C-alpha positions as CSV (number, residue, x, y, z in Angstrom):
1,M,-10.1,-21.3,-7.7
2,K,-8.0,-20.1,-10.6
3,F,-8.5,-17.5,-13.3
4,S,-6.4,-15.5,-15.5
5,L,-6.1,-12.3,-17.5
6,A,-6.7,-14.3,-20.6
7,L,-10.0,-15.6,-19.3
8,V,-11.1,-12.0,-18.7
9,V,-10.3,-11.0,-22.2
10,V,-12.2,-14.1,-23.6
11,L,-15.2,-13.4,-21.5
12,T,-15.3,-9.7,-22.3
13,T,-14.9,-10.3,-26.1
14,S,-17.7,-12.9,-26.0
15,L,-20.0,-10.7,-24.0
16,Y,-19.5,-7.6,-26.2
17,A,-19.5,-9.5,-29.5
18,Q,-22.8,-7.9,-30.6
19,S,-22.5,-4.6,-28.8
20,L,-18.8,-3.5,-29.0
21,E,-19.5,-0.4,-30.9
22,G,-22.0,1.0,-28.3
23,A,-19.8,-0.1,-25.4
24,F,-16.6,1.6,-26.6
25,K,-18.4,4.6,-28.1
26,N,-18.8,6.0,-24.5
27,V,-15.5,4.9,-22.9
28,T,-14.7,7.0,-19.9
29,T,-11.0,7.9,-19.1
30,D,-9.4,9.3,-16.0
31,G,-6.1,9.1,-14.2
32,Y,-3.2,11.3,-13.2
33,I,0.2,12.5,-14.1
34,R,2.7,12.2,-11.3
35,A,6.2,13.6,-10.7
36,G,8.0,12.2,-7.7
37,L,11.2,13.4,-6.1
38,Q,12.9,11.5,-3.3
39,H,16.1,12.0,-1.3
40,Q,17.5,9.7,1.2
41,D,21.1,8.6,0.9
42,E,21.0,9.9,-2.6
43,G,18.4,11.8,-4.8
44,E,16.1,10.3,-7.5
45,M,13.3,11.7,-9.6
46,S,10.6,10.0,-11.7
47,I,7.8,11.0,-14.0
48,G,4.8,8.6,-14.3
49,G,1.2,8.3,-13.7
50,K,-2.0,6.3,-14.4
51,L,-4.4,6.1,-17.3
52,H,-7.7,4.3,-16.5
53,M,-10.3,3.5,-19.1
54,Q,-13.7,1.9,-18.7
55,T,-16.4,1.0,-21.3
56,A,-19.9,2.0,-21.0
57,P,-21.9,-0.8,-19.3
58,I,-24.1,-3.2,-21.2
59,A,-26.7,-4.7,-18.9
60,G,-24.5,-3.6,-16.0
61,I,-21.4,-5.2,-17.3
62,S,-18.3,-3.2,-18.3
63,F,-14.5,-3.7,-18.9
64,G,-11.8,-1.5,-17.4
65,T,-8.1,-1.2,-17.6
66,S,-5.4,0.9,-16.0
67,F,-1.9,1.5,-17.3
68,Y,0.8,2.7,-14.7
69,T,4.2,3.9,-15.5
70,T,7.3,5.2,-13.6
71,N,10.2,6.7,-15.5
72,G,13.5,7.7,-13.8
73,I,15.3,10.9,-14.5
74,N,19.0,10.2,-14.2
75,E,19.7,8.3,-11.0
76,K,17.5,5.3,-9.7
77,H,18.2,4.0,-6.2
78,N,14.9,2.8,-4.5
79,D,16.2,4.3,-1.2
80,G,13.3,4.7,1.2
81,V,10.0,4.1,-0.7
82,A,10.5,2.1,-3.9
83,F,9.9,4.3,-6.9
84,F,11.2,1.8,-9.5
85,S,11.4,-1.9,-10.3
86,S,13.1,-4.6,-8.1
87,D,16.3,-4.1,-10.3
88,Q,16.1,-0.3,-9.9
89,N,14.8,0.4,-13.5
90,S,11.9,2.4,-14.9
91,Y,8.9,0.2,-15.7
92,S,5.3,0.2,-16.9
93,I,2.6,-2.3,-16.1
94,L,-1.1,-3.0,-16.9
95,G,-2.1,-2.8,-13.3
96,E,-5.8,-3.2,-13.9
97,A,-7.6,-5.3,-16.5
98,Y,-11.0,-6.4,-15.2
99,L,-14.5,-7.4,-16.1
100,Q,-17.1,-5.8,-13.9
101,A,-20.8,-6.6,-13.3
102,D,-22.8,-4.0,-11.4
103,I,-26.2,-5.5,-10.9
104,K,-28.7,-4.3,-8.3
105,N,-26.8,-4.2,-4.9
106,T,-23.9,-6.4,-6.1
107,L,-20.6,-5.4,-7.7
108,L,-18.5,-8.3,-9.1
109,K,-15.0,-7.7,-10.4
110,V,-12.7,-10.3,-11.8
111,G,-9.1,-9.6,-13.1
112,R,-6.4,-7.1,-12.1
113,Q,-7.8,-4.4,-9.9
114,E,-7.2,-2.0,-7.0
115,L,-8.3,-3.2,-3.6
116,D,-8.4,-1.6,-0.2
117,T,-8.9,-3.8,2.8
118,P,-7.1,-3.9,6.2
119,Y,-4.5,-6.5,5.1
120,A,-4.5,-6.0,1.3
121,D,-4.4,-2.5,0.0
122,T,-3.1,-0.1,-2.6
123,D,-0.7,1.7,-0.2
124,D,-0.1,4.5,-2.8
125,I,3.0,6.0,-1.1
126,G,5.3,6.0,-4.2
127,M,4.9,6.1,-7.9
128,I,2.9,3.0,-8.6
129,P,0.4,1.5,-5.9
130,N,-0.3,-2.1,-5.2
131,T,-2.8,-3.9,-7.5
132,F,-4.1,-7.4,-7.3
133,E,-5.2,-10.2,-9.6
134,A,-8.4,-11.1,-7.9
135,L,-12.0,-11.9,-7.8
136,S,-14.0,-9.6,-5.6
137,I,-17.7,-9.4,-4.7
138,V,-19.2,-6.4,-2.9
139,N,-22.8,-6.7,-1.8
140,S,-25.1,-4.2,0.0
141,D,-28.5,-6.1,0.1
142,L,-28.7,-5.9,3.9
143,T,-29.6,-2.4,5.4
144,N,-26.5,-0.4,6.5
145,T,-24.4,-3.5,5.7
146,T,-21.6,-4.1,3.1
147,I,-20.3,-7.6,2.6
148,V,-17.0,-8.2,0.7
149,L,-15.9,-11.6,-0.6
150,A,-12.5,-11.8,-2.4
151,H,-10.0,-14.3,-3.7
152,L,-6.6,-12.8,-4.1
153,Q,-4.3,-14.6,-6.5
154,K,-1.4,-12.3,-7.5
155,M,0.1,-8.9,-6.5
156,S,2.3,-6.2,-8.0
157,G,3.3,-2.6,-7.0
158,V,5.2,-0.8,-4.2
159,D,4.9,-3.5,-1.5
160,A,5.3,-6.5,-3.8
161,D,8.4,-8.6,-3.8
162,I,8.7,-7.9,-7.5
163,A,7.1,-4.5,-8.0
164,E,7.0,-4.7,-11.8
165,K,5.4,-8.1,-12.2
166,F,2.3,-9.8,-10.9
167,T,3.6,-12.7,-8.7
168,K,1.7,-15.3,-6.7
169,I,0.3,-14.7,-3.2
170,N,0.7,-17.7,-1.0
171,D,1.9,-19.9,-3.9
172,S,-1.0,-21.3,-5.9
173,D,-3.5,-21.3,-3.1
174,G,-3.9,-17.5,-2.9
175,V,-5.8,-15.8,-0.1
176,Q,-9.5,-15.7,0.5
177,A,-11.1,-12.8,2.4
178,L,-14.5,-12.1,4.0
179,G,-15.3,-8.6,5.3
180,I,-18.4,-7.1,6.8
181,T,-19.0,-3.4,7.6
182,Y,-22.1,-2.3,9.6
183,E,-23.1,1.4,9.8
184,G,-26.6,1.0,11.5
185,F,-25.7,2.7,14.7
186,E,-25.5,6.5,14.8
187,D,-22.0,7.9,14.4
188,V,-20.5,4.3,14.7
189,T,-18.9,2.1,12.1
190,L,-18.2,-1.6,12.8
191,Q,-16.1,-3.9,10.6
192,G,-14.8,-7.5,10.8
193,W,-12.5,-9.3,8.4
194,F,-11.2,-12.8,8.0
195,Y,-8.4,-13.9,5.7
196,N,-7.4,-17.5,4.9
197,A,-4.0,-18.2,3.4
198,S,-4.1,-21.9,3.3
199,D,-1.0,-23.7,5.0
200,F,0.4,-20.3,5.9
201,A,-1.8,-18.1,8.2
202,K,-5.3,-17.0,9.2
203,L,-6.0,-13.4,9.9
204,T,-8.8,-11.9,11.9
205,Y,-9.4,-8.2,12.1
206,L,-11.9,-6.2,14.1
207,E,-12.4,-2.4,14.2
208,A,-15.0,-0.1,15.8
209,D,-15.0,3.7,15.0
210,Y,-17.0,6.5,16.6
211,A,-17.0,10.0,15.2
212,S,-19.3,12.9,16.4
213,S,-19.5,16.4,17.6
214,L,-19.4,17.2,21.3
215,G,-20.1,20.9,21.9
216,Q,-17.4,22.9,20.1
217,F,-15.3,19.7,19.5
218,N,-15.1,17.1,16.8
219,L,-14.4,13.8,18.5
220,G,-13.1,10.5,17.1
221,V,-12.5,7.3,19.0
222,A,-11.5,3.9,17.4
223,G,-10.4,0.5,18.6
224,Q,-8.9,-2.4,16.7
225,Y,-8.0,-6.0,17.5
226,T,-6.3,-8.5,15.2
227,I,-5.0,-12.0,15.4
228,Q,-2.3,-13.4,13.0
229,D,-2.5,-17.1,13.5
230,Y,0.3,-19.1,11.6
231,D,0.1,-22.7,10.7
232,N,3.5,-23.3,12.2
233,G,2.1,-22.6,15.7
234,N,3.2,-19.0,16.0
235,E,0.6,-16.3,16.8
236,V,0.6,-12.5,17.2
237,S,-2.4,-10.6,18.6
238,V,-2.4,-6.8,18.4
239,Y,-4.9,-4.4,19.9
240,G,-4.9,-0.6,19.4
241,V,-6.8,2.6,20.2
242,N,-6.9,5.8,18.3
243,F,-8.2,9.2,19.4
244,S,-8.7,12.5,17.7
245,L,-10.0,15.8,19.0
246,G,-10.6,19.0,16.9
247,L,-11.8,22.4,17.9
248,Q,-14.5,23.5,15.5
249,G,-13.6,26.6,13.5
250,S,-9.9,26.4,14.5
251,G,-8.7,24.0,11.7
252,I,-6.6,22.1,14.4
253,T,-6.9,18.5,15.3
254,L,-5.0,16.6,17.9
255,Q,-4.3,12.9,17.3
256,S,-2.9,10.0,19.4
257,A,-2.7,6.2,18.8
258,Y,-1.4,3.2,20.6
259,N,-0.7,-0.4,19.6
260,K,0.5,-3.4,21.6
261,A,1.4,-6.8,20.2
262,D,1.5,-10.1,22.1
263,S,3.8,-12.6,20.3
264,T,4.8,-16.2,20.5
265,N,8.1,-17.7,19.5
266,G,9.6,-14.3,18.4
267,Q,6.9,-13.8,15.8
268,V,6.4,-10.1,14.9
269,A,3.2,-8.4,13.6
270,E,3.2,-8.3,9.9
271,N,1.5,-6.0,7.3
272,F,1.1,-8.7,4.9
273,F,-0.2,-7.4,1.4
274,G,0.0,-3.6,1.7
275,G,0.8,-0.9,4.2
276,G,-0.9,-2.6,7.1
277,P,-3.9,-1.7,9.2
278,F,-2.3,-0.5,12.4
279,F,-3.3,2.8,14.0
280,I,0.3,3.8,14.9
281,S,1.6,3.4,11.4
282,C,3.8,6.3,10.1
283,E,5.3,6.9,6.7
284,H,8.1,4.3,7.3
285,L,7.6,2.5,10.6
286,T,4.7,0.2,11.5
287,M,4.2,-2.5,14.1
288,A,6.2,-4.8,11.9
289,E,9.3,-2.8,12.8
290,A,8.4,-2.8,16.6
291,G,9.6,-6.4,16.9
292,E,8.6,-9.2,19.2
293,N,5.9,-8.1,21.7
294,G,6.1,-4.7,20.1
295,E,4.6,-1.6,21.7
296,A,4.2,1.7,19.9
297,Y,2.5,5.1,20.3
298,R,2.0,8.0,18.0
299,V,0.9,11.6,18.6
300,G,0.2,14.2,16.0
301,L,-1.2,17.6,15.0
302,E,-3.2,18.4,11.9
303,I,-3.7,22.0,10.8
304,D,-6.1,23.0,8.0
305,A,-4.8,26.4,6.8
306,E,-8.1,27.1,5.0
307,K,-9.3,28.4,8.4
308,Y,-6.6,30.9,8.1
309,G,-7.2,32.1,4.6
310,V,-5.2,29.7,2.5
311,D,-7.6,27.3,0.7
312,G,-6.2,23.8,0.0
313,L,-3.2,23.9,2.4
314,G,-2.8,21.5,5.2
315,F,0.1,20.5,7.6
316,T,0.6,17.3,9.6
317,L,3.2,16.7,12.4
318,S,3.5,13.3,14.0
319,Y,5.8,11.5,16.3
320,L,6.1,7.7,16.8
321,G,7.9,5.8,19.4
322,A,8.3,2.0,19.3
323,E,10.1,-0.8,21.2
324,G,10.0,-4.5,21.5
325,D,11.5,-7.4,23.6
326,D,14.0,-8.2,20.8
327,G,15.7,-4.9,21.5
328,A,13.9,-2.7,19.0
329,D,14.0,1.0,20.0
330,L,12.8,3.3,17.3
331,N,11.2,6.7,16.7
332,E,10.0,8.6,13.7
333,I,9.2,12.2,13.1
334,D,7.0,13.1,10.1
335,L,6.4,16.5,8.7
336,M,3.9,16.7,5.8
337,A,2.4,19.7,3.8
338,S,-0.2,19.2,1.3
339,Y,-1.5,21.9,-1.2
340,A,-4.4,21.5,-3.5
341,V,-3.9,24.3,-6.1
342,N,-7.3,23.4,-7.6
343,E,-9.4,20.3,-8.3
344,Q,-6.8,18.9,-10.8
345,L,-3.3,20.0,-9.4
346,S,-1.9,19.0,-6.0
347,L,1.5,18.9,-4.2
348,D,2.6,16.8,-1.3
349,L,5.8,17.3,0.6
350,I,6.8,14.7,3.2
351,Y,9.9,14.8,5.5
352,S,10.7,11.8,7.7
353,D,13.4,11.4,10.4
354,M,13.7,7.8,11.5
355,H,16.1,7.1,14.4
356,D,17.1,3.4,15.3
357,H,18.5,3.7,18.8
358,A,19.7,0.0,18.8
359,N,21.5,0.4,15.5
360,D,22.3,4.0,14.6
361,S,23.6,2.8,11.2
362,Q,20.0,2.1,10.3
363,S,18.8,5.7,11.0
364,Y,18.0,7.9,8.1
365,T,16.1,10.9,6.9
366,N,13.8,10.7,3.9
367,T,12.2,13.5,1.8
368,R,9.6,13.0,-0.9
369,L,7.8,15.5,-3.0
370,F,4.9,14.6,-5.3
371,V,3.2,16.7,-7.9
372,N,-0.1,15.2,-9.1
373,Y,-2.2,16.4,-12.1
374,M,-5.6,14.7,-12.1
375,F,-7.6,14.3,-15.3
């Protein structure tokens, strides 16, 4: 299955040939302006953002685009999280350009778009998120059930090999994905996903989440299991559990997570096309860094300062420990503060201390500050 941005443009132009004036008369716009500051070995700063536009629907069909940009102020290094292009320059990109059909209980989108699934997601941790050239179909005909079908063809953004350019995923074969989410049980969400990357790997992902109130407590329990089956005979299976407990009215939530990988032939668990689905994932370390037969745990504390008289302010503290049979021995401490000044303006400060006990030269601290203005 192949398609292109040019095809989207041709189809859109043909569809709207008789109704362009009405479609574009009521174009909606939204987006954000973002300032990002990062310091690791050196400091860097960027100003950028996103401008999204979408036409009014005609018989449920509309056209949308999103323009993303990141512009360095003085130094550009890409230390830590990549703020800039693969050659450390400012860049702009048409990250979304899609034709969308919203008919009854089905949403079909073809072209460049944002996607969020376990193994392919936006991972918006820097200046420009991941976006995909894809065909996606989301259907909710079945009660309490959402079915997702997708064909991913190209990718750009913070986790892409070439951030500033859409490049092929799995050569010309792309990746096909099927996901089903079921919410028919009280307080429980179940989801299952299968990804087929022909002649490369097949990925299976299962997750169950339970969230409810228990007396004066808010309780959350989740489990996940995934198999990464490579065509070369390698395989990694990863299981994980996640637990959260909050005291109602206190603004305090305790969190803990655990993941364990079972590997063959030295294969490590991979995140694939985004930040990865693993429960223990922190700002920089995931199961990918835990190594062969990796094992990792994370404990954390969240504080909602609204309960103490400061609306919009929150803090998160987390600690991760990870090790693997190949000698990996890592830990990461993350301190995060978020403040929503109002519905439009927000600030996020993130400090990370990553220590590699097996190779101290790979240890680092990373600080990021983001100011976002939504419109």
